[in-house]
N, C-alpha and C positions, 0 to 999 in steps of 0.2 A: 503493499499500499505506499502511496507516495504521502509522505508527511507531511503535514498544515506547517506552514509560517504562518506565527500568529503576527497580525497585522498591531504595528507599533506607531506610536505619534510621534510625528517629524520632530526632529531635534531644529536648534539655534545652527547646527551646522550643516542640516539638510535646507535650510531656506535662504541662510546668509552666505553669502562668500568671504571670503578671509579678508576681503579690504572693510567690509560692510561692519565684521566680526570687531574689527579692531576699533572701527572710526564713529559708529553709533554709538552713544552713550548709555549707557547701564539703564537709566532712567525710560529713556524712549525705546528701547529695543522691545520690550513688551507691544506695544502700539507697532512699530515696525512690524514684525513679525507676524501678527496679528493680520496684520492688514495683507501682508503676502501669503499667508496660507489661507484665508480666506479664499482669494482670487483664484489659486490652485485650486482648494476643494470645489469650488462654483466649475471651473471650467469641467475639472473634471464627473463632475457630478451631473453638470447640464451641458455636455458638451453639442447636442443639437441647438440650443439659443444663441452659443460662443461662436457657433461657425456659420450660423445663418446670417448673424453679426458680421461677423468676417468677409462672408460674400459680398454682403451690402457695401464692407466698407471699402473691397476692391473695386467694386459699380464706379463708386464715389471719385475714388482717384484714377481710375479710368476716362471717366469724366473730363474730371480737370484736367489731364494729360491731351486730351483732344482739342479742349477750349482752351488750352496754355497760350496760343499766339490767334490775337484775332483782329480783322480790320475791322470792327464795329467798337469803335473806343470806350462810346456809352457802354458798353458791358462789363469792362474789366472792372469797375469799382463791383457792381455787384457781384461778378464770379471772386472776386475778392473775399467778398462779404460770406460767401459759400463757402469757403475753401476755410475763413475762420469758424463757419457752424460747425464742418466735419471735426474740424482739430478739436474745437470743445467737446463734441459728440464723443472721439475718441476719450478724452480723458472723462467723463461723465460713464462711459458703462464700465471703464476699468475701475472707478473709483465703486459702481453699483454691483461688481461684481466681487469684490474688496467687502461688501455688507457696508458700505456706507452710502447706505440711498438717499437721505438726506440731503448730502453733499453733490451726490449725479443728480437729483432732483435740477438744484439749484444750477449747476452749469448746464443742462439741458437745456433749461427754459433760458438760459444767454445764447446754447444755440439756435434754439428756436428763434429770440427776436434776430441774431445775427442775420438768418434765413430769410426773416420776413424781411427787413429793410434791404435787403439784396435784390430782392423779389420786388419789393416797391420801387426800389429806383429803375431796373428796367422796366418796369412799366410805363412809367413816368419819367425820362432822362430830364426833364426841365428840373428835375427836384436836386437834381445831382449839386449845382449850385449853389444853394441852399444848406444842402446836406453836408457839404466841405467849410462853405463858410460862418456856419452857426456861431461859432466863436468869436466871430470878427466883426458881425454887422446886426443890429437890432432887429434890422428888415430879413435877413438871412434866420435868423434866432426866431422869431415871429412863425416863419412859412414852414420852421423845423417843428417847431410845438405844434403847428397844426394838424402838418401831415404824419407824423411821426409818433407822438406824444398823447393826442387827445381822441378820442372816439377812435381807440384801436381797431375794434371791428369793421368798423365801416372803411375806414383809411388802412392805415400799418396792413394788416391784416387780410383787406379786399383782397377775394377770392381765395382766402385760405383760412376756412373757417373750423377745420380740423387743428389747422398749428393753433390756433387762436385758443380754442380749448383746452388744448395741452398745455399751452402758455400759461395760462389763468391756473390749471391744475398743478403744474411744477412750480408754480410761482407758492400758490396755498402751503405744498407740502414740503419748500427748499429753501425758495430766496427769503421769504417773511416770515417775520418772528412770531411766532402765536404757537397755541398749544398744539394741535396737529403736528405743526414739524418738530417739536423735542419732546411730546410725553415719551416715545418710544424710544428712547435715549437713556434714560434713568428708571432706578431699581428703586422703587421705594418701600422701603419697610418699616411698620409702626407697631410700635409696644406700646404697655401702659405707663412706658417713664419715658419714652423718645422718640423720635423720628430720623431712621437713619438712610440717606439716599446716596446711588452710587452712580455715577455716570458711565456710558458703555461707550466708548468712540466708535464701535463695529459692533456689525451683529444682528440678524434678524431671527424672530422666535418661529414663524410660521411659515414652511418651507412651499406653501400654496401659494400663499401673499408676494412671495420673494420671486417665484417664478414669473408671475405675473406681472411685477414691475417690470423685469427685465425684460421680460416680450414688449408692453409697451415702450421701452424704451427703443426698443428694434424698429418699432412699429411708425412711431416718432421720427425715427432716422431715415425709416424711408420715404416718408412726407416731404422730407426735406430732400432726398434724393429727388424725388419728384418736381421737385421748384429748381437743381441742378440741370435737370433732364429738357423741360419748359424751356428755360433760358436759351438753352443750347440745340432745339428741336432740330434745327434746320442743317445741324452739321451730325451732331449725334445719331439722330436718328438714318444716318447712311453706314453707320459704324455698323456691321452684321454681327459682330465677333461682340459687340456691347447688347446688341439686340438677344443674342441667345443669353448674357449671361442675365438680361435683367427678368426673363421669363423661366430661367432654374432659379433665379432666386423667390420669385414670386411662387413657385411650382414649392420649393423649400418652407417658403413661408408658411405655405397653407399645410404641410406636413407638420412643421412644429407648434400649428394650433392644436391639429387634430391630437398630438401626442399629447398634450396640454392637458385636453378634453377627456382623454383615456386616464392618463395619469393619476389626476387629481380630481376628475367628477364635476368640473368647474369649465364655466363657457370663460375661454380668457378674454382678454380686451382686445376688441377690432375696431379698425378707420377704415371708410369707406376709401 
């Protein structure tokens, strides 16, 4: 019979390279190690979500590569803002996989806003000048406020209703300080004599909610990718490999959704 090797918890030597072991101070190491350990465990336990995100990330990179040289100069700033959005999504998803979900939501909210700014500028190139000069003149500042800061649903997120909904949602649970954004982070134990409280930097208590949070982030990234494709459609639709990549992602996303339904007996988030 084959002997079974008992599963052991990873050690500091497993998770950190020599440089990190030498230079990360002792008081900081538990936080640093736990974050990395959680990332590895998430990838290992939920590879179908991680792989789905990686496929979408690769699509976005190919789209940026195709759009790197532009004749339509009014698209330069919108594409830069969308590249900024994709970079923020990467940081957000990595934090989420490290079980720092509130921080991930905060950064994802910024990513969505960056994508919305890019979409708005591409839709109305006349806004480029006040966007760039908002700190230089009162007139530009006034136009910027009207078009980008107020009545966001009708202006900044015009044509992007689902991204607007997600932006509000991630604002509530990430960026804005309120009971919803901090409650899950604290453990509170009350006795007859006193109350003890402790901060948990990372961690989730419900695997089902965690998986749905990760999947919703993938869906949000998918909506940002749709904006990239929309702005560069005239050129991007001619890239047959990109068309194949996007079709494969759509099929994989649907497969992930069905797997979540089977595994957790719950309907995961969906975005039209």
